Residue, then its C-alpha position, 0 to 999 in steps of 0.5 A: m547516266k551512271i558515273r561509276n568512277l568519281g575519279l573520272n577526269f573531265c576529258e574522259l567525261f566529255n568523251y563519254l558524252g561525245l563532246i571531246p571534239q569541241l575541246k582544244t587540247e592545250n587551251v581548253q575553251m568551252t562552247s555554249r554547248i559544253r558550259p551547261v553540261l560542265r555545270l551539271l557534271v560539277l553538281i553531280l560530282l558534288l552530290p553525296a556518294s549515297l545519292l549516286a546510282d552505284d552498282s557496287l552498293f547494291p550488286r545484282p549478280a547474274e546468278l540472282e537475276p531470275d530471283v529479281l525478275f520473279w519479284r519484279a513480276v510479283f510487284t508489276e504483273y500479278s495482282t492480288d486477285e491472282g498468284v503463282l505456284h513456284d519452286n521456293r528455291n529456284l524462282a525461275v520455275v513457275y508452275e502456273i498462274m492461279p486466279m485467287p481473288a483477295r476475298t478468298s478465305r484462307s481455308e478455300r485458298n488452302r484447298k485450291v492450292q493444295r489440289r494444284r500442289e498435289h498435281y505437280q507433286a505427282i508429275l515431279r515424282t514421275l520425273a524424279g523416277g527417271k522417266r524422260d520418254g513418252l511424257t504427256a504434254e503436261q509432264k513435258r511442260v513441267l520438265d521444260l521449266w527446269p534447266a536441261g539435264v536437271s537431276n532426278s534428286e533435284l526434281k525429288a527435292a522440288e516435290s516439297r518446295i512448291r509455294f504459293q505467292h500472291g501478286l502485289s501489283d495493285r498494292f505496289r502501285e498504291g504504295l508508289v502513290r502513297a510514298g510521295r507523301w514521305r519521299d522527300h523526308v526519307h531522302a533528307e533523313f537518309g542523306k544526313l545519315g549517309v544512307p543511300v536514298h535508294l533504300a527508300a524502296l525498302p518500305h515497298v517490300e515491307s508494307s507497301y508504304n501503308p502506315d497502318a500495316r501490322s504483321h503477325v509478329g507485331a511489326s508496325g508502320i511503313w518500316q515494320f519495326t518490331r516492338s523490341t527493335g523499335r524501342r532502341f530508337m523510338q518511344v514505344d509504350h501505351v501512350l506513344d508508339e512512334r513506329n506508326d509515325p512515318f516521319i519519326a520511324t523513317e529517322a529510326a530506320g535510317r539509324l538502324l540501316a546505318y548501324n547494320h551497315s557499320i556491322a555488316g560492312n556492305w549493303p546487301m548484308a545490312i539489308t538482309a539483316y533488317n529482316h533476318g537479324l545481325a547475328g544470323v547474317r554475321r554467322a553466314m558471312r563467317t561461313y562463306g565470306d563477307t561479300a559472298l552474296v550468291e553463296i549466302l543466299r543460295k547455300y546458307d542453311g541457318r535454322t531461321f534463314g527461311f524463304a523471307s530472309r533468303n529473298f529479302y535482298v532480291a525483293f529489294l532489288a526488284a522494288m528499287e528497279v520499279d521505284q526508279n522506273v515508275e513510268k515504265f512499269f506503271p505509266g501515268l502514275v501520279p504520286d501523292r504530294p507531301v503535306n505542308y505541316a505546321l509543327a508545335r511541341l507541347p509545353d505541358y500535358m494536355p487533354a486531346s480535346a483541349v488541343a484539338a479545340a485550340l487548333g480548330v480541328s476535330e480529334r479525328e483529324l488530330a489523330r489522323h495526322n499524329p499516328a504515334l498517339q495511342a488509343t489511351v490518349w483518344q479514350g481520355s485516360k492519358y493526356l497528350p505527352r509533354n514535349h511531344e511534337i504534334r503536326i497539323p496541315a498548315r492549311m487547316l489552321q487559322g494562325s500560328m500553331p505555337d500561338l494557338i497552343a499557347a492559347v490553351a486554357s491554364s486549367d487544361r495544362h498539367n505538370s504530370q500525366l494521368p496515372d495508369l488505372y487499366h491496361t488493355i492487353v494486346r498481342g505480345d503482352t506478358l505479365s512480366a513485361l507489363a509489371a516492368e512497364y508499370s513499375t510493379n510486380v507480377s504478383t501484384l497484377v495477379a492479386l489485383n485481377n484475381l488471375g488464376s494459377s496459370h496466369r493466362i491473359r487474353a488480348g482485349q482483356k482489361l487489367r487493373l493496375p495498382a493506381a486503380g486500387p484493389a478490385p471490389v469484386v472478382v474481376a469478370a473474364a474478358q468477353a470472348p476474344v477472337v485472337p489466341e490466348v497470350v500466355e505468361k511464358e517465353e515463346p520457343d524459338l521458331a525455326a524458319k523451315e521451308k514449309p510445304e503448306v500454303l502460307p498466308p496471303p498479304g492480308a487486308i489492312a484495316s483503315a486507321p482506327a476510329i477515336g477510341d478504337i484499338a488497332d487490330e494487332d492480328l493484321v497482316s503486313e502488306g509487304a511482299l514477304a508477309d507470306d512468311a509471317v509467323t503467328p506466335a502469341e508473343e514476339p519470338a526471341q530471334v525477331s526481338l533481337l534483330s539488332d543484336p549481333s551477338d552470337y548466342s548459338v551453340d556450335e557443333k562442338s557444343t561450345i558457346e561464346i561468353q557474352p556480357l552479363e552472363t555467368l556460369g550460374h546462368y548456363a547451369d540454370w539453362l542446362g539444368i545441371k550444377t555449376q561445378r559440372l561446367r567448371d569440371i568439363n572446362g578445367l576451371a578452378f573454383r571462383t575463376p571468373v569467365e571472360v567475355g569472348q571466351r569459349i566454354k563447353l556445355d553439358l547438353s545431357k539434360v536439354d538440347a542445344t535449341t532449348f538452351e539457345n531459346l532460354r539464353t536468348a529470351w533472358h537477353r531479350q528481357q534484359q535489353d527490353a528493360f533497358f530500352r523502356d527507359h533509353r533510346i539510341e539517338g546517334v553514334t559517336e567515335h572515340v580514339v583510344g588514348q594512352g592509359e584509357s580503359v574500355w570499361i571506364l570509357s563505356l560506363r563512366q564517360y559515355d554511360v553505355p552498358i558494356w553489353l550495348f557497347r559490344q553490340y556496336n563493336p562486336e569484333l573488338d577483343l575487350h581485353n586487348v584494346r590498344p591506343g589508337t583503336k577506334l571505338s563506336f559508342p551509341i548516344l543514348a537519350i532518356n525516355d520520358g517515363d511519365t508519358 
């Protein structure tokens, strides 16, 4: 039963249940049949609103129903050994189901799909030419897939919109089984944060609940956090990557979703922002309206609003439907049971071997149940971090876990972490980021490793760090890596254009790496929309700033909104012009400061708008990444402005939050016109242990 209106009185509820005849109108007496029902209703009314199935939270407009049904079929009807050729805008148009074994190589899959695509493109060209009589059976079948009266122009446009989607039913089933391990934890954490527990279905879209899932843009774990977004809420470095721990990442996902909702104001857009980013979602909402869901998903043509972003919410609706009706779609499925874990927080830095021995388990078992710990720990180049909470199934222990940890020999307890001697390059690393992470500079890394003038580094290459001292001889080049070069430069912004070529399938996920192995950073996520993954050498700017609602775009009048930390000097550098030129075209006197929120006009004679946006976004990414190496967000608090209080003083002194981050939590606020009584949101920051 769905109770849509919690203001419903008891008589209306009993009437809904067909029990009203058993109630006396004046002196209500409960029969033995009504009393337990009433108790149930009281319990329902006492539940948090987020636990009730309310269609207003996750609207499913009739116009989007074909899209939801398409994804439901992908999740429940088509296996990974087959796929569908379909129109990427009108998902009701499915041209054919193609056998496509998961083991098929990418090149072979491309050839097969391209042949069938050309077949349908030829038919669509004929139909787009106006032919409606004397059609072959195949031509008539294709025409009948479209609504009656479809225009020639629509059929012409459809030629370039043929897309292949792998089926996912077997993976979705596996995900439903795996989800049983963490479902209780997801519900509990989301309940604390006021996040609807229905969002437990989101990892089915992102990763099929596979904690080993990795994407081409560096997203990791069941919630598919990118490195930059993950660092806002978790510790992500060469010792700990908490994105890979389903328990820790779930808490972070709840905070991120709650934050998205606080900015977007509704769950469909908060969910879309999880994939597309808050800035893009806010632009779409300004164009069509805050709740214009159909218009946004059908018409918004933002440069990076591609197939994945457009379909993320409808895919979630399909996943939620299946998740809530498992027996209907996967009869007899038995989910995994949660593991009863014993927990203990480490009081000192300790070798993994010593901790495993004290607990009476192997290092492999310790690694299996503590997936946040990086390869450096298992290789012995780093200790288990102090204050890190480890877990082991209680059934595996012969005693209390804290007592067993307390028994670790004093010789295996240390007050500081082992120094960093080497760093193994992974996809996404750059020399500038590594220099910041290890508190050195690029020139030092170049000198220590005898790097060439191009400063190229490769995934799998081992970089010598300052603590290792100077290299005695020229460092040999890395052994032939199988992944592309990682180049020390900013990656250009990727426009999410609709691509006619075959997109990569949801690739195989490797099992957990063995002790000492490095997880393959080139794995593809199992998620439903992994087909739209991109493969840059490093995280694209718009991906790394998913949680930043600030608008860094250039509008049609060549103007921008000034953001915190920016100066006219920055704009001049990114535009390749003199600062005075900006003052002249904006009528600004010398030394007149620019203010956050103000709009100014740009001179785009030397660079185009896209290049400027890329440089601007990359600069903000660097500033934010540097901050979140040392800080993480652990919550949000509200403050009501009092008489005489200043936003600047509150942010920088009382709450110790930089203005740029404060503005991200209050994006609609005019910083120069804050009145007493205004409610402000401040993120609660924690300091990362820099000596992990």
